[in-house]
N, C-alpha and C positions, 0 to 999 in steps of 0.2 A: 553304085554301094554301099551298102552297110556298113557303117561306122564297125559294128559288134563281130565284124566277118574281120577271120584272119584267114593266111595267104603262106601256104606251104611247097616248097621244091624237095624232095631232099630225094639222097641216092641210092641205092644198093647196089652193089658192085657184085652182089650173087645174083645165081640163076634162080629160079621161082624152086626148084630144085621134086617140081612136080613132072607131069606129063609135057610140061610146055617149057623145060628147062632150054631147049635149043633155045627161045626166045635170047638168051642173052640176062644180061644186068639189064637194070632198070632206072628212070627218071619218074618220079609218083608227085604229082600236086597235087596240094589241098586247098579247099574251098573250107574253113569249119566256120561252124556257127559259135554262140557264146558259151555254150556248154561243150566244147570241144568236139560235138562229134561232128566228122566231115559230113557237108552237105552238097558236095561236088567233089571227084575224085579223078585223075585221069595217069593214068600208069603207058608210061613210052620206053618200050624194049626197043635193047640195041639193033634187032632183025626186023627194027621196022612196025613191030605189031602196036597198036593202041586200044586201051581199054580203057572207057568210060561209065561211069556211074554219076547217080545223082538219085534226087527222090524220085525221079519216073521210075528210071533205068537202075533197080536196086544191086538185081545179080543176074548173072549169067552163067553157062556152063564153064567159064573162065579164072570165075571171080568175083567179087560185089564188092560196094561201098563197105570201108572200114566197119568194122564191127567191133569196135573201141573208141573211146573219146581218148581225144591227141593231147598230150600235155603240155600247157602253154610255154612251161619253163625246159623242157627238154627239146622240144622245137623251135624256139628262138629264136637259135642261130642257123633254122632253115626258112626263116621267112623271106617272103619273097612283096613284091606291091600286087592290089588288086590288078591293075592295070599288063602284067605281066600274068597271072592266071587268065586272065580272062583271053589275049593275045593265044596261049596256047590253047583254051580251051576251044577258041572259033576255027586255027587253025589245024588242028588237029580232028581227022574223021577217024569215027570207030569205024578197024576193017577187020574186026572177030565177029 
């Protein structure tokens, strides 16, 4: 774990609103660098779909690593431990 990294989990209770809206609502997990930009991101949808992005897999036909820095003041309420993030990251296989 790098001390400057932060970890968040945020629930989105809405669908994507696109061709993949049938996937349902989702939980988003972020590993964020000191500059606020996501380094790793995992999206887990209600239907079981999992999308994973990092600096080696920035985007695909379903989405991509966030294109904006996350505001630490806004996201503090969603903070999780690095252990929780790493457990989810390791246990969830990319399935799209």
